[in-house]
Each structure stands twice: as structure tokens, then as C-alpha cells.
C-alpha positions, 0 to 999 in steps of 0.5 A: 634281422633284415626285413625288406618289406613293401609299404603302401605305394600311395596314401592320401590323407585328410578330411574329404579325401574320400572324394579323390577316389574317382580320379584315383581309379580313373587310370586303373579302369583301363586294366583287365575287363574294365570294371571295379569291385567295391566291397563295402561294410554292410553298415553303410548300406543305404547310407550317404557314404554309399551314395558317394562311392564313384561307381560306373556302369558295369562295376560290382558293389558288394555290401558285406556283413562282417558281424559277427564273423571274421573273414573266412577262406570259404567266403573269399573263394566263393566271392572270387569264383562268382565274380570271375564267372560273372564278368571276368577279371576286374580292373581293381578291388576297393575295400571300404570299411573296417579291418575285416573289409580291408582283409577281404579286399586284400585277399580277394585281390590276390585270389583273383590271380592265384588258382585254388582255395585260399587255404593253400596260401595261409602263411608267409610268401605262399602266394605265387602271382601278384594280385590285381590293383587294390585300394583300401578306405578304412572307416574305423581305425586301429587294426592297422589292416590298411597298412599291413602285409597280411590278410587274416583269414579263418580257415577250416584248420587255422586262422592265419593270414595270406602274407606277402609283399603283394598283399599290401594295398596299392593305394590307401585313402585316409579320411578321418571324417569316415570314422566319426560315426563309430560306436563308442565300444568299437572305437575303444576296442579298435583303438586298443588294438593299435595300442597293443600292437605297439606294446607288443612290438616294443616288448620283444626280441625283434624290436629295433630302432625302425619299429620303435620310431613308429611305435613311439609316435603311435603310443604318444597319439594313443595316450593323447586320445585315450588319456589326455585332457581332451580324451574321447571321440572328437574330430581332433582325436579321429585325425590322430587315431587314423595316423596312430593306426597306420604307424602301429601297423608299420611298427608291428610289420618291422617287428612282430606282435606277441602273447596277446595276439596269439591268445586272441587268435585262439579266441577268434578261431574257436569262440568266434570273438571279434579280433579287437575285442578278443585282444582286450579280453586277453591283454587285461590278464597279461601283467607278467608279460607287459606290466606297464602296458597292462597297468596303463590299459586298465587306466584307459578302461576306467577313464572310458567306463569300459567294463570287460567280462571276468570269469569267462573261463568258468564256462569253457570246457577243458576241450575248448580251452585246449583247442584255443591253446593249440591255435595260439601255440601254432603261431611260432613267429609271435612266441619267438618275438615275445619269448625268444628262439627257445620259446618251446622250452618255456611255453607249453600247451599247459602254459597257454591253457593257464593263460586262458584260464585267467580270463 
């Protein structure tokens, strides 16, 4: 296996790093029509952080509500068309928020330069032209979206990412001060996304020394944060989680995710569950695939007094379960990693339906 993947061009890390944005964007502003599009999680509307965003005359700032819906192809197409009609091609896009905002920023950057609907580009290397400059500022850590080469979108037919080298951010600003206000439940679910990334990356056919090195360090940080003597939401652990998220994202990029993420995509596409929470709901039932990881995950749940729902499938119709199973089945790269190239001989729609029925 040889993956010639593109990493982030530049990363600035540390408390207060947010305030370097103005100088970072200065040379970018000379491109195209000389204005920046800022995409900001609506959580920060009218906040002190919003006042610190270095907007200039002519810039566009969009506060986007990402709850409860994850990014959609329709949302990206609409944003792209409205902005181009209003002011022409921007100099760059800045995403400030969690994983959904990161994906919206990456996707919008690409769609500014690629014609037609974003549904045409859901898949690997379908993008025809490089996007415009894009900068990511995560305010919650765990999804790895700040480093991944995928912008995950839910379309009319499927949930699948725009995935290519050009998706990767040109610049990322990692400022642990920004994640201090994350609610405890989201702090846990997003952190577990990092943990699950690494467990799945490690336990599959595509695991290798490169992906293992990142996963090993990311898992060590996760265990410090969630199981260590000073476990919990502290400034020190915020520093660690921001780095763990980045490393977990790099691990899966050079390896792959597996069964849990496939099931999570089904939960998100059909039931509109948020990705990180859906991962947790699914992962607790996957002992036969990831025995050590699931056992440790359950200890983390207990330590942080997090209770996940049980018996959800009793309220799902066979039609709903079948629809989720088809979404999960149509992610061959995940099953190939988790099970092997002969996965279709071992995994059927009924196999996947049985996994959903555990939930």
C-alpha cells in the first residue's frame, strides 16, 4: 500500500494562536476579488470570540447553525451560488467551529472552482480543479476534520465525502483556549471520535508503521485525558486533546476507519444523528470486532458518568434498519480495511442489520 497523501501546508499551535489569523490572511487577501468568507459556528454569534475575528471591509461572515443537521450538499451549493452571485470569487475561506464547520469550509473552497452540484463530487478524486485558499480553526477537538482530506456531506442519495488532496486545509490554527467552553457531553463524544479513529485504524488490514505511530501517540493522550489521574476537562487536557485529534486524523488518513464508522454513517444519514454521538452509540456494541477498545471505552463511560441509550432498535422499523444497513454496506473502503478484500463473502445486508439490532 502506498498512499501519497497531502498534509496541511502550515499549522500554528498554542494558546493565543487565534490572534495570528490577521497576519496569516494578509497576503491571501490579494487573491481573486480581495475578500474573505468567514464561516462560524452559530454557537459563537455575539460572543467575545466573534469580536476577535479579523474581518475587513468587504468580507462576508456567515454564522451557521450546525445543530441538529450535519453538512449537506444542498447547503454547500446554495452558499456557493449566493456568494459568487453577490461578490464573485473570494480570496479565501475560513472555518471557525467544530467538525461540521471544518467540512463546510473545505467543501465550499472546492465548490467555488468546480461547476455543478457537490453531489457530483462525492467520492475519491472526483474534484476537477483545486479550490481556493482555506483555513481551519477548530473550536472543538476530536473529529480530525482539521487534518483530513475529506469533507463529509450528506446528499439526497448518500453520505460521502469530497475526498482529494485539494480538500486539505492550507492552514490550520490550533488554539486550545478555544475548546475550553465545550459542553461536557460534546467534549466526551468528540474525544471518543478520536479514540475510535485510532482503534479502527490500528485494527484493520491497512494498518502500518506510519499510521501506527500517530495512533499510538493519540491513544496515549486519550488515555491521559479520559482515564488518567487528572482525567477531565482541564486546560492541560485541552492542550492534549487538540493534538490527539490531529494525530488521530493523520492515523486514519494513512490507514482507514472500520465497522463503527460504517454503522455511524447509516445512523447519520437515515436518523440524522450527529457523527460523534452516533459513533459512541454503535461502538459500545462491537466487542466482537474491537474487544479491547470497547472494554476500555466502557470504563471511560463509567469514569465520566456518561450513559448511552440502550434498546433503540426496538423503536426502529425493519424498513429503517434496512435503509441504514444499505448506507453502511455501500462504504467498501471501510469494510475492506476492517474485514479484508473478501469482505463481501462475510458481510451481508443481514449481517449489518443484526449489528443495528444490537443498539
